[in-house]
C-alpha positions in Angstrom: 27.0 -48.4 50.0 24.6 -51.0 50.0 22.7 -51.1 53.1 22.5 -55.0 51.9 24.6 -57.5 50.2 20.9 -58.9 48.9 19.3 -55.9 46.9 22.6 -55.2 46.0 23.2 -58.5 44.1 19.8 -60.9 44.1 18.4 -58.0 42.3 16.6 -59.2 39.0 18.3 -56.1 36.8 21.3 -56.3 38.5 22.6 -60.2 38.7 23.3 -60.7 35.1 26.3 -58.4 36.1 27.4 -60.1 39.5 27.0 -63.7 37.5 29.4 -62.5 34.8 31.6 -60.5 37.3 32.6 -63.7 39.7 32.4 -65.6 36.6 35.4 -63.8 35.9 36.4 -63.5 39.3 36.7 -67.7 39.3 38.3 -67.8 36.0 41.4 -65.2 37.7 41.4 -67.4 40.5 42.4 -70.3 38.4 44.8 -68.4 35.9 46.3 -68.6 39.3 47.0 -71.6 40.4 48.6 -74.6 38.8 48.6 -77.0 36.0 46.7 -79.1 36.5 44.3 -76.9 38.3 44.0 -74.7 35.5 43.7 -78.0 32.3 41.5 -79.7 34.4 39.4 -76.3 34.5 39.4 -75.4 31.6 38.5 -79.2 29.9 35.2 -78.7 32.0 34.8 -75.2 30.1 35.1 -77.1 27.1 32.8 -80.0 27.6 30.2 -77.7 28.8 30.2 -73.8 28.2 28.6 -72.1 30.2 29.1 -74.6 33.4 30.7 -71.7 34.8 28.0 -69.1 35.0 24.9 -71.2 36.0 27.0 -73.0 38.9 27.2 -69.5 40.4 24.2 -68.5 39.0 22.8 -71.7 41.2 24.5 -71.0 44.3 23.7 -67.3 44.4 21.3 -66.8 46.5 22.7 -68.8 49.2 26.3 -67.5 49.0 24.3 -64.4 49.5 22.9 -65.2 52.9 26.1 -66.7 54.0 28.2 -64.4 53.5 25.4 -61.0 54.8 26.2 -61.1 58.3 29.8 -60.5 57.4 29.0 -57.8 55.4 26.9 -56.7 58.4 29.7 -56.3 60.6 31.9 -55.2 57.3 29.3 -52.0 56.9 29.2 -51.2 60.4 32.9 -50.7 61.1 32.9 -48.4 58.2 37.4 -49.2 56.9 39.0 -51.5 55.1 38.3 -52.8 52.2 35.3 -56.0 51.9 38.2 -58.3 50.6 40.2 -57.5 53.6 37.4 -58.2 56.3 36.6 -61.1 54.4 40.9 -61.8 54.7 41.0 -61.3 58.0 38.0 -63.8 58.9 38.8 -66.6 56.2 38.3 -69.2 58.4 35.5 -68.9 59.3 34.2 -66.8 56.3 35.7 -70.4 53.7 33.3 -72.6 55.9 30.6 -70.5 55.9 30.6 -70.0 52.1 31.6 -74.6 51.7 28.8 -75.6 54.1 26.3 -74.5 50.7 28.8 -76.7 48.3 29.0 -79.5 51.3 25.1 -79.2 51.8 24.3 -79.3 47.6 27.1 -82.4 47.4 25.4 -84.5 49.9 22.0 -83.6 47.8 22.8 -85.1 45.2 22.0 -88.3 44.2 25.1 -88.3 41.1 28.0 -90.2 42.7 30.1 -89.4 40.6 29.9 -85.6 42.0 29.8 -86.4 45.4 32.7 -88.8 44.8 34.6 -85.6 42.7 33.7 -82.9 45.3 35.2 -85.5 48.2 38.5 -85.1 46.4 38.3 -81.8 46.2 37.1 -80.7 49.7 40.5 -81.0 51.6 41.8 -78.6 49.3 39.1 -76.2 48.5 39.1 -74.9 52.2 42.6 -73.1 51.3 41.4 -72.0 47.4 38.5 -70.3 49.1 40.5 -68.5 51.3 42.8 -66.8 48.5 40.3 -66.2 46.2 38.6 -63.9 49.1 40.2 -60.9 49.0 39.2 -60.5 45.0 35.7 -61.7 45.5 35.3 -58.5 48.5 36.2 -56.4 45.5 33.4 -58.1 43.0 31.0 -57.3 46.1 32.2 -53.7 46.5 31.9 -53.3 42.8 28.2 -54.0 42.9 27.5 -52.3 47.0 29.5 -48.7 45.4 
């Protein structure tokens, strides 16, 4: 197990694969959602190919920073999976991750982005919590 998430996820030689795996995780999560989410996601990916990997890459450093304390607790416990650990603290983890996107949306100068984010944000926490087992599995793959 790698000592820090930063070392495991942000190293320039590893980052492209981490971004790819996280993008696939997002695709898998969307596949489990309703038709409205699937349709909207599909449209976004068609209109701007690469948007998901670009977004993941741009947020990865901040997400890693927010996940680092949870990973340290998990590593110290020495048991279970990281996905289970994240799920057991889902409220706290989701709030930490969403604080990153909340700050990004707030700093945006584009009112259209802010409005869309505000509309989607109420369901965001539930979706993040549901994704934590998969997120933990992707992270474990890169910290093994």
